[in-house]
C-alpha positions, 0 to 999 in steps of 0.5 A, spaced: 417 957 794 424 954 794 425 947 790 429 942 791 430 937 785 432 930 786 436 928 780 441 922 782 437 916 784 438 910 780 432 908 776 428 913 779 426 919 774 428 926 777 423 930 781 422 937 786 420 938 792 418 944 796 422 945 801 420 952 804 418 949 811 425 945 812 425 939 815 428 932 815 429 928 808 429 921 808 427 914 807 423 914 813 415 915 812 415 920 818 420 924 815 418 931 812 420 929 805 419 922 805 423 918 799 423 911 798 429 909 795 434 904 797 439 909 796 436 914 801 438 913 809 432 913 814 434 920 816 438 923 810 439 930 811 436 936 814 433 943 811 433 949 815 432 956 815 438 960 817 436 968 816 435 969 808 438 961 807 436 955 806 442 950 809 442 943 807 446 938 812 448 931 811 445 927 817 451 922 817 447 918 811 451 912 808 451 914 801 452 922 803 449 928 800 450 932 794 449 939 791 450 941 784 453 934 783 458 935 788 459 931 795 457 936 801 461 936 807 460 937 814 457 941 817 453 944 812 452 947 806 447 953 803 442 952 798 440 959 796 438 966 798 430 966 800 427 973 797 
């Protein structure tokens, strides 16, 4: 099961979410992966499968999206291979 570890939210401990199904990460409670935090946009990022890879796409969020501490640049960034 692929996990996304959320680390860099001021005032909040790190946590993991199961991202095997893909979907929208955001502050909106209708998001597949809702995250209640003021630095998270309503529709912050999208995770989807592309073959054996998981891809993270920033949805023009106000504060950007990082992988391993580095801001991702449009259009997308591979997270890992699914085996």
